[in-house]
C-alpha positions as CSV (number, residue, x, y, z in Angstrom):
1,M,41.3,94.6,-89.3
2,E,39.6,91.6,-87.5
3,A,37.6,92.3,-84.4
4,G,39.6,92.1,-81.1
5,Q,42.9,92.3,-82.9
6,K,45.4,94.9,-81.6
7,P,46.7,97.4,-84.2
8,K,50.2,96.6,-85.3
9,H,51.5,100.1,-84.3
10,T,50.1,99.5,-80.7
11,E,52.2,96.3,-80.4
12,E,55.3,98.1,-81.7
13,A,54.7,101.0,-79.2
14,L,54.4,98.5,-76.3
15,E,57.8,97.1,-77.1
16,H,59.3,100.5,-76.1
17,V,57.5,100.6,-72.7
18,P,59.7,99.1,-69.9
19,G,58.0,96.0,-68.5
20,A,55.5,95.8,-71.4
21,E,57.7,94.1,-74.0
22,R,56.8,90.5,-75.0
23,S,59.6,89.0,-73.0
24,A,58.3,90.7,-69.8
25,R,54.6,89.7,-70.1
26,I,52.9,86.8,-68.3
27,D,54.7,83.5,-68.9
28,A,52.3,81.3,-70.9
29,W,53.8,78.2,-69.0
30,W,51.8,79.3,-65.9
31,W,48.9,77.6,-67.7
32,L,50.7,74.2,-67.5
33,L,51.1,74.7,-63.7
34,I,47.4,75.5,-63.5
35,L,46.5,72.4,-65.5
36,V,48.6,70.2,-63.2
37,I,47.1,71.7,-60.1
38,G,43.6,71.3,-61.7
39,A,44.4,67.6,-62.4
40,A,45.4,67.0,-58.8
41,I,42.3,68.7,-57.5
42,V,40.1,66.7,-59.8
43,L,41.6,63.4,-58.6
44,I,41.3,64.4,-54.9
45,T,37.7,65.7,-55.1
46,T,36.3,63.0,-57.4
47,M,38.2,60.1,-55.8
48,P,38.9,61.1,-52.2
49,D,39.5,57.4,-51.4
50,P,42.4,57.0,-51.9
51,Y,43.8,60.3,-53.3
52,L,42.6,62.5,-50.4
53,N,43.9,60.0,-47.9
54,I,47.3,59.9,-49.7
55,L,47.5,63.7,-49.7
56,Q,46.8,63.9,-46.0
57,F,49.4,61.2,-45.3
58,V,52.2,62.8,-47.3
59,S,51.4,66.4,-46.4
60,D,54.0,66.4,-43.6
61,G,56.5,64.9,-46.0
62,L,55.8,67.7,-48.4
63,G,56.8,70.2,-45.7
64,V,60.0,68.3,-45.0
65,T,60.8,68.3,-48.8
66,V,60.3,72.1,-49.0
67,L,62.3,72.7,-45.8
68,V,65.3,70.5,-46.9
69,T,65.4,72.1,-50.3
70,A,65.1,75.7,-49.1
71,V,67.8,75.4,-46.3
72,S,70.1,73.4,-48.6
73,F,69.9,75.9,-51.4
74,I,70.7,78.9,-49.2
75,L,73.7,77.1,-47.8
76,V,74.7,76.0,-51.4
77,L,74.7,79.6,-52.5
78,I,77.1,80.5,-49.7
79,L,79.4,77.5,-50.2
80,G,79.3,78.2,-54.0
81,V,80.6,81.7,-53.6
82,I,83.4,80.5,-51.3
83,G,84.3,77.7,-53.7
84,G,84.1,79.9,-56.8
85,L,86.4,82.5,-55.3
86,G,88.7,79.8,-54.2
87,R,88.9,78.4,-57.8
88,L,90.0,81.9,-58.9
89,A,92.4,82.5,-56.0
90,K,96.0,83.3,-56.8
91,N,97.1,81.5,-53.7
92,R,98.1,78.0,-54.8
93,I,97.0,76.3,-51.5
94,I,93.5,77.8,-51.7
95,Y,93.2,77.1,-55.4
96,F,94.3,73.5,-54.8
97,I,91.9,72.8,-52.0
98,S,89.0,74.4,-53.9
99,T,89.8,72.5,-57.1
100,L,90.3,69.2,-55.2
101,Y,86.9,69.6,-53.5
102,V,85.1,70.3,-56.8
103,E,86.8,67.4,-58.7
104,V,86.3,64.8,-56.0
105,V,82.7,65.7,-55.1
106,R,81.6,65.8,-58.7
107,G,83.0,62.3,-59.2
108,I,80.8,60.7,-56.5
109,P,77.1,60.0,-57.0
110,L,74.8,62.1,-54.7
111,L,73.1,59.0,-53.3
112,V,76.5,57.5,-52.2
113,Q,77.4,60.8,-50.6
114,L,74.1,61.0,-48.7
115,I,74.6,57.4,-47.4
116,W,78.2,58.2,-46.4
117,W,77.2,61.3,-44.4
118,Y,74.4,59.5,-42.6
119,F,76.1,56.1,-41.9
120,A,79.8,56.7,-42.1
121,F,80.3,60.3,-40.8
122,P,78.8,59.7,-37.4
123,V,81.1,56.7,-36.9
124,V,84.1,58.9,-37.8
125,I,83.0,61.5,-35.2
126,Q,82.4,58.8,-32.5
127,Q,85.9,57.2,-33.1
128,L,87.4,60.7,-33.0
129,G,85.7,61.3,-29.7
130,I,87.0,58.0,-28.3
131,L,90.5,58.8,-29.5
132,L,90.4,62.3,-28.0
133,K,88.5,61.1,-24.9
134,I,85.7,63.6,-25.6
135,Q,82.4,62.0,-24.4
136,A,80.2,64.4,-26.3
137,L,81.8,63.3,-29.6
138,A,81.9,59.6,-28.6
139,D,78.1,59.7,-28.0
140,F,77.3,61.6,-31.2
141,Q,74.1,60.5,-33.0
142,A,73.3,61.7,-36.5
143,N,70.1,63.7,-37.1
144,P,68.6,62.5,-40.4
145,I,67.5,65.9,-41.7
146,A,70.8,67.6,-40.7
147,M,72.8,64.9,-42.4
148,A,70.6,65.0,-45.5
149,I,71.1,68.8,-45.7
150,L,74.8,68.5,-45.1
151,G,75.1,65.9,-47.9
152,L,73.1,68.0,-50.4
153,V,75.0,71.1,-49.6
154,F,78.4,69.4,-49.9
155,C,77.5,67.9,-53.2
156,Y,75.7,70.8,-54.9
157,G,78.2,73.3,-53.5
158,A,80.8,71.9,-55.9
159,Y,78.5,72.4,-58.9
160,M,77.6,75.9,-57.7
161,S,81.2,76.8,-57.3
162,E,81.8,76.2,-61.0
163,I,78.7,78.2,-61.9
164,Y,80.0,81.2,-59.8
165,R,83.5,80.8,-61.3
166,A,82.2,80.9,-64.8
167,G,80.0,83.9,-64.0
168,I,82.9,85.8,-62.4
169,Q,85.2,85.0,-65.3
170,S,82.5,86.3,-67.8
171,I,82.9,89.8,-66.3
172,P,85.5,91.9,-68.3
173,K,88.8,92.2,-66.4
174,G,88.6,96.0,-66.9
175,Q,85.9,96.0,-64.2
176,M,88.2,94.8,-61.6
177,E,91.0,97.0,-62.8
178,A,88.8,100.1,-62.6
179,A,87.6,99.2,-59.1
180,R,91.1,98.7,-57.9
181,S,92.2,102.0,-59.4
182,L,89.5,103.7,-57.3
183,G,91.2,102.4,-54.2
184,M,89.0,99.3,-53.5
185,S,90.5,96.2,-52.1
186,Y,90.1,92.9,-53.9
187,F,87.2,91.8,-51.7
188,Q,85.5,95.2,-51.9
189,A,85.7,95.1,-55.7
190,M,84.3,91.5,-55.7
191,R,81.5,92.5,-53.3
192,H,80.4,95.7,-54.9
193,I,81.4,95.4,-58.6
194,I,82.0,91.9,-59.8
195,L,79.6,89.7,-57.9
196,P,76.5,91.8,-58.5
197,Q,77.1,91.5,-62.2
198,A,78.1,87.9,-62.1
199,I,74.9,86.9,-60.2
200,R,72.8,88.3,-63.1
201,V,74.8,86.2,-65.5
202,V,74.5,83.0,-63.5
203,L,70.8,83.4,-62.7
204,P,69.6,80.8,-65.3
205,P,72.0,78.0,-64.2
206,M,71.3,78.8,-60.5
207,G,67.6,78.4,-61.2
208,N,68.3,75.1,-62.9
209,E,70.4,73.9,-59.9
210,F,67.5,74.8,-57.5
211,I,65.0,72.7,-59.6
212,A,67.5,69.8,-59.8
213,L,68.1,70.1,-56.0
214,L,64.3,70.0,-55.4
215,K,64.0,66.8,-57.4
216,D,67.1,65.2,-55.9
217,S,65.8,65.9,-52.4
218,S,63.8,62.8,-53.0
219,L,67.0,60.8,-52.5
220,V,67.1,61.8,-48.8
221,S,64.3,59.2,-48.3
222,V,67.0,56.5,-48.2
223,V,68.6,58.0,-45.1
224,A,65.6,58.0,-42.8
225,V,64.2,61.4,-43.7
226,A,60.4,61.4,-43.8
227,D,60.1,63.4,-47.0
228,M,57.3,63.2,-49.5
229,T,58.9,60.2,-51.3
230,R,59.4,58.2,-48.1
231,R,55.9,58.9,-46.9
232,G,54.5,57.8,-50.3
233,R,56.5,54.6,-50.0
234,E,55.1,54.0,-46.5
235,F,51.5,54.6,-47.7
236,M,52.0,52.2,-50.6
237,S,53.5,49.5,-48.5
238,T,50.4,49.6,-46.3
239,H,47.6,50.0,-48.9
240,F,49.3,48.3,-51.9
241,N,48.1,50.9,-54.4
242,P,51.3,52.0,-56.3
243,I,49.5,53.6,-59.2
244,E,47.5,56.1,-57.1
245,V,50.3,56.8,-54.7
246,W,53.0,57.6,-57.2
247,T,50.6,59.4,-59.5
248,L,49.7,61.9,-56.8
249,V,53.3,62.2,-55.5
250,A,54.5,62.9,-59.1
251,L,51.9,65.6,-59.5
252,L,52.9,67.2,-56.2
253,Y,56.6,67.2,-57.3
254,L,55.5,68.6,-60.7
255,V,53.6,71.4,-59.0
256,L,56.7,72.4,-57.0
257,T,59.1,72.2,-59.9
258,L,56.8,74.1,-62.3
259,F,56.2,76.8,-59.8
260,S,59.9,77.1,-59.1
261,A,60.7,77.3,-62.8
262,R,58.2,80.1,-63.3
263,M,59.6,82.1,-60.4
264,V,63.1,81.7,-61.8
265,T,61.9,82.9,-65.1
266,W,60.2,85.9,-63.5
267,I,63.3,86.8,-61.6
268,E,65.4,86.6,-64.8
269,K,62.9,88.9,-66.6
270,K,63.0,91.4,-63.8
271,S,66.8,91.3,-63.9
272,R,66.8,92.0,-67.6
273,I,64.4,94.9,-67.2
274,E,66.6,96.6,-64.7
275,R,69.6,96.6,-67.0
C-alpha cells in the first residue's frame, strides 16, 4: 500500500456513515470559486489603477444587484407556489387564469417585460388615476428598483409555477388520498404532506432559477437601476477602458454565481442526507 493512501475497507466503511459518504463531502468546485476570487484579488492588488478604482465605483451597484436578486427570488417562490397550485386547481376559472399567465409571460422576453413595467405601467396607473379622479394615482411615479423587482418576479414567477407544478405532480397520488383519509383538508394536506416532499424534488431546478435570476438581474440596468452592470457602463464611458471594466465585472458576477451554485449543491446534499 502506498504511503498516505487510505485502506480500501476504510473508504467502504465511511460510505455507511451518515454525512461521510462521497456525495456529502466537500464539493471540489469550491476550488474554482477560490481561484476566481484569487484572480480578482491579484488584479486589484497588482494593478490598483484601474481595477481597485473600478471595484470602488461598482461596489454600490454590487449591493443593488444582491438586493434585487434576493428580494425578487423570495417573491418568486411565493408567486410560484400560487401559480403552481392554480395550474393544478380543479376550478376551471383558477386553472384558466393560472395557465394564461404562464403561457403569456413565458412568450415575452424578459427585457421587454422590464421595459414595459418601467415605462408603460406608470402611464397606465396615471391614466387610471385621471379617469377615476384619484390624484395619488394620477401623480404616480415609478421607482426603478421596485419596477425592476416587479418585472423580474412577474416573469420568473411563471417559470417557477411550472417547476412547482411538476414537483407536486411527481408525488404519488396515494399521499394526498392518505392525508385526506386522516381528516385533513386539501390545503392542510398540501401544506403538511405534499409541498414538503415536492420542495425536495424541485430543489435543483429552483437553484438553477436563482442563478439564472442573478445573471438576468443585469438587465435591470436598462431601466435606470444602478446595479453592477450599469455602474460598470458608467465607469467605462468616463475612462474608456472596456477591457478592465468588463473583466472585473465578469469576475464579480462569476464569484456570485459560483458561490450560489455551491450553496445550492450543499442544500441538495443536506436534503438527501435527511431522507
